C-alpha positions in Angstrom: -10.3 -11.7 29.4 -13.5 -9.8 28.6 -13.8 -6.9 26.1 -12.8 -3.5 27.6 -15.7 -1.7 26.0 -18.4 -0.6 28.4 -21.4 -2.9 28.8 -19.7 -5.6 26.6 -19.1 -9.0 28.3 -17.8 -10.8 25.2 -14.4 -12.5 25.3 -11.6 -10.4 23.9 -9.7 -11.7 20.8 -6.9 -9.2 20.9 -5.0 -7.1 23.3 -3.9 -3.8 21.8 -0.7 -3.2 23.8 -0.3 0.4 22.5 -3.8 1.3 23.7 -4.2 -1.1 26.6 -7.6 -2.2 25.3 -8.9 -5.8 25.1 -11.4 -6.1 22.2 -13.9 -8.7 21.2 -14.4 -9.4 17.5 -17.3 -7.0 17.1 -15.5 -4.1 18.7 -12.2 -4.9 17.0 -13.8 -4.7 13.6 -15.5 -1.5 14.7 -12.1 -0.1 15.8 -10.3 -0.9 12.6 -13.1 0.6 10.4 -13.2 3.7 12.6 -9.5 4.3 12.0 -9.9 3.8 8.3 -12.9 6.2 8.1 -11.1 8.8 10.2 -8.1 8.7 7.9 -10.2 8.9 4.8 -12.1 11.9 6.2 -8.9 13.6 7.4 -7.2 13.3 4.1 -10.3 13.8 1.9 -9.5 10.6 0.2 -12.9 9.9 -1.3 -14.9 12.6 -3.1 -18.2 12.6 -4.9 -18.1 11.0 -8.3 -14.8 9.3 -7.8 -13.7 6.3 -9.8 -11.2 4.4 -7.6 -8.8 1.8 -8.8 -7.8 -0.5 -6.0 -4.3 -2.1 -6.3 -5.2 -5.7 -5.6 -2.3 -8.2 -5.1 -4.5 -10.9 -3.5 -2.6 -10.6 -0.2 -4.3 -10.0 3.1 -3.8 -6.2 3.1 -5.1 -5.4 -0.4 -7.9 -8.0 0.0 -9.0 -6.4 3.2 -8.9 -3.0 1.6 -11.1 -3.9 -1.3 -13.6 -5.6 1.0 -13.6 -2.7 3.4 -14.2 -0.1 0.7 -17.1 -2.0 -0.9 -18.5 -2.5 2.6 -18.2 1.1 3.7 -19.4 2.7 0.5 -22.1 0.2 -0.5 -24.7 2.9 -0.4 -22.8 5.4 -2.6 -24.0 4.9 -6.2 -21.9 7.9 -7.3 -18.7 6.0 -6.5 -17.1 3.3 -8.8 -14.5 0.8 -7.7 -12.5 -1.6 -9.8 -9.4 -3.7 -9.2 -6.0 -3.6 -10.9 -3.6 -6.6 -10.4 0.0 -6.6 -11.4 1.9 -9.8 -12.3 5.6 -9.0 -11.8 6.7 -12.4 -12.9 7.8 -14.1 -9.7 7.8 -17.8 -10.2 5.8 -19.9 -7.7 4.5 -16.8 -5.8 2.5 -14.3 -7.7 0.2 -16.7 -9.6 -1.2 -18.0 -6.3 -2.1 -14.5 -5.0 -3.5 -13.3 -8.3 -5.9 -16.2 -8.5 -7.2 -15.3 -5.1 -7.4 -11.6 -6.1 -9.6 -12.4 -9.1 -11.8 -14.7 -7.1 -12.4 -12.0 -4.4 -13.1 -9.3 -7.0 -15.7 -11.5 -8.7 -17.3 -12.3 -5.3 -17.6 -8.6 -4.6 -18.9 -7.7 -8.0 -15.9 -5.5 -8.8 -14.3 -5.4 -12.3 -10.9 -7.0 -12.3 -8.0 -6.0 -14.7 -4.8 -7.9 -14.7 -1.5 -6.7 -16.3 2.0 -8.0 -16.3 5.6 -6.8 -16.5 6.1 -9.1 -19.4 3.3 -7.6 -21.5 4.1 -4.0 -20.5 7.9 -4.0 -20.3 9.0 -7.3 -21.9 10.8 -8.5 -18.8 9.9 -10.3 -15.5 11.2 -9.5 -12.0 12.8 -12.9 -12.0 14.9 -11.9 -15.0 15.8 -8.6 -13.4 16.9 -10.4 -10.2 18.9 -12.9 -12.1 21.1 -10.1 -13.5 22.6 -9.7 -10.0 22.4 -5.9 -9.8 23.7 -4.2 -6.7 20.2 -2.9 -5.8 17.7 -5.3 -4.3 15.0 -6.6 -6.7 12.4 -4.7 -4.6 13.9 -1.4 -5.8 13.2 -2.3 -9.5 9.8 -3.9 -8.7 8.5 -0.8 -6.9 9.5 1.5 -9.8 7.9 -0.7 -12.5 4.8 -1.4 -10.4 4.1 2.3 -9.8 4.6 3.0 -13.5 2.2 0.3 -14.6 -0.5 1.1 -12.0 -0.5 4.8 -12.9 -0.5 4.2 -16.6 -3.4 1.7 -16.5 -5.4 3.6 -13.9 -5.3 6.6 -16.3 -6.3 4.5 -19.3 -9.3 3.1 -17.3 -10.5 6.5 -16.2 -9.6 6.3 -12.5 -9.6 9.5 -10.5 -7.8 7.9 -7.5 -5.6 4.8 -6.9 -6.1 3.1 -3.5 -3.2 1.1 -2.2 -3.1 -1.1 0.9 -0.2 0.5 2.6 -0.7 0.0 6.3 0.9 1.6 9.4 3.9 -0.7 9.3 4.5 0.1 5.6 4.3 3.9 6.1 6.5 3.9 9.2 9.1 1.8 7.5 9.2 4.2 4.6 9.5 7.2 6.9 12.4 5.5 8.8 14.2 4.5 5.6 14.2 8.1 4.4 15.3 9.3 7.9 18.2 6.9 7.8 19.1 8.0 4.3 18.7 11.6 5.0 16.4 12.0 2.0 14.3 15.1 2.7 12.8 15.2 -0.8 11.3 11.7 -0.5 10.0 12.6 3.0 8.3 15.6 1.5 6.7 13.5 -1.3 5.1 11.1 1.2 2.2 13.5 1.7 2.4 15.3 -1.6 0.3 14.9 -4.8 1.4 15.6 -8.3 -1.2 16.5 -10.9 0.8 14.5 -13.5 -0.1 11.3 -11.7 -3.3 9.7 -10.6 -3.6 10.7 -6.9 -2.8 7.9 -4.5 -4.9 7.2 -1.4 -3.9 4.9 1.5 -7.0 4.2 3.7 -5.2 1.7 5.9 -2.2 3.8 6.8 -3.3 4.2 10.4 -3.9 0.5 11.0 -1.1 -1.9 12.1 -0.3 -4.8 9.8 -1.2 -7.5 12.4 -4.7 -5.9 12.9 -5.3 -6.0 9.2 -4.4 -9.7 9.1 -6.9 -10.4 12.0 -9.6 -8.3 10.2 -9.1 -10.3 7.0 -9.3 -13.6 9.0 -12.5 -12.5 10.7 -14.0 -11.5 7.3 -13.2 -15.0 6.0 -10.5 -13.9 3.6 -7.9 -16.7 3.2 -4.5 -15.7 4.6 -1.8 -16.6 2.1 1.3 -17.4 4.1 3.7 -17.4 1.2 5.9 -14.3 1.0 7.9 -12.8 -1.9 11.2 -14.6 -2.2 13.0 -11.3 -2.8 11.7 -9.4 0.2 14.5 -10.4 2.6 17.2 -8.8 0.3 15.8 -5.3 0.8 16.8 -2.5 3.2 13.2 -2.3 4.1 13.3 -5.8 5.5 16.0 -4.8 7.9 14.1 -1.7 9.0 11.0 -3.7 9.4 12.7 -6.1 11.8 14.2 -3.1 13.8 10.8 -1.5 14.1 9.0 -4.7 15.1 11.6 -5.3 17.9 11.1 -1.7 19.1 7.3 -2.1 19.1 7.6 -5.4 21.0 9.7 -3.7 23.8 8.0 -0.3 23.6 4.3 -0.6 22.5 3.2 2.5 20.5 6.6 3.1 18.8 5.1 2.9 15.3 2.4 5.3 16.1 4.9 7.7 17.7 7.1 7.6 14.5 4.0 8.3 12.4 2.8 11.2 14.6 6.3 12.7 14.7 6.6 12.6 10.9 3.2 14.3 10.6 4.4 17.2 12.8 7.7 17.4 10.9 5.9 17.3 7.5 4.5 20.8 8.1 8.1 22.2 7.9 9.2 20.2 4.8 8.9 21.8 1.3 5.8 20.8 -0.6 6.4 18.1 -3.1 4.9 20.2 -5.9 7.5 23.0 -5.4 10.5 21.0 -4.4 11.2 19.6 -7.9 10.1 20.5 -11.4 9.0 17.5 -13.5 10.1 16.9 -17.0 8.9 14.5 -19.7 10.8 11.2 -20.1 12.6 11.1 -23.5 11.7 7.5 -23.9 8.1 7.0 -22.9 6.9 10.6 -22.5 5.6 10.2 -19.0 6.3 12.7 -16.2 9.8 12.3 -14.8 12.2 14.1 -12.4 15.0 13.4 -14.8 15.6 13.2 -18.6 14.9 9.5 -18.6 12.4 8.1 -16.0 13.5 5.4 -13.6 11.4 2.8 -15.3 12.9 3.4 -18.7 16.4 3.5 -17.1 15.8 0.1 -15.6 14.7 -1.3 -19.0 17.8 0.2 -20.7 20.0 -1.6 -18.1 18.3 -4.9 -18.9 19.1 -4.4 -22.6 
């Protein structure tokens, strides 16, 4: 099958079932980068003089994000990019991806900073998981990762933190909060708090499979190993449900995203929906007297 683009006779490498297009490698890369640039412009993600910390795990998504940002903004001397990697302490998994993350950052000439749960919190995710709490390890991991990323980004002078959340990630989060009836969390998906370094998600309009193909075409090694704790989470179940719906009804994920964007106009703004306090343990901004990260560490003690 040839590429669907006019005047292009190259062989297609992908069929976008949601759009009906067959795309060759050149037009596929162009399509992905067009979506990313459109999303960044729409959300005003990158501004003059920004210092952007890229959350780099070494997986396909974050690796593709770092490559794309350095490629798209190579002619912008007013912008600075650096990478922050977090070692959660997952035996046999994270060391492999972090080695790749450091190698990629060095290849791209981007400063690389590595931090760990052990150094920052005195505990690993493996130790947390071994305690057998009712919540999935991913719940604890997400809280501690966000805490560490925000803290280190501030210390390193970042004005933005770029994360590699893709369309699948965003739609899963939206659906999780729909199913839980959590309007506050739905409102916070598009909100920004001045107490935290602003988060930007340039890949949020690109499907996960397309990011994987983009990374492959760019020569980024695809690490097939997955987190051993992922299957325990509610998100894993929601992911399977959405993938099945997308398989049977192409475009479902985009429909969920567009529906949420229309609904978000009627949700209370995150800034006004909840007044932030200061955590009595660490002093960071918190919705409660003790922040979630400190509450987790107290449970471990």
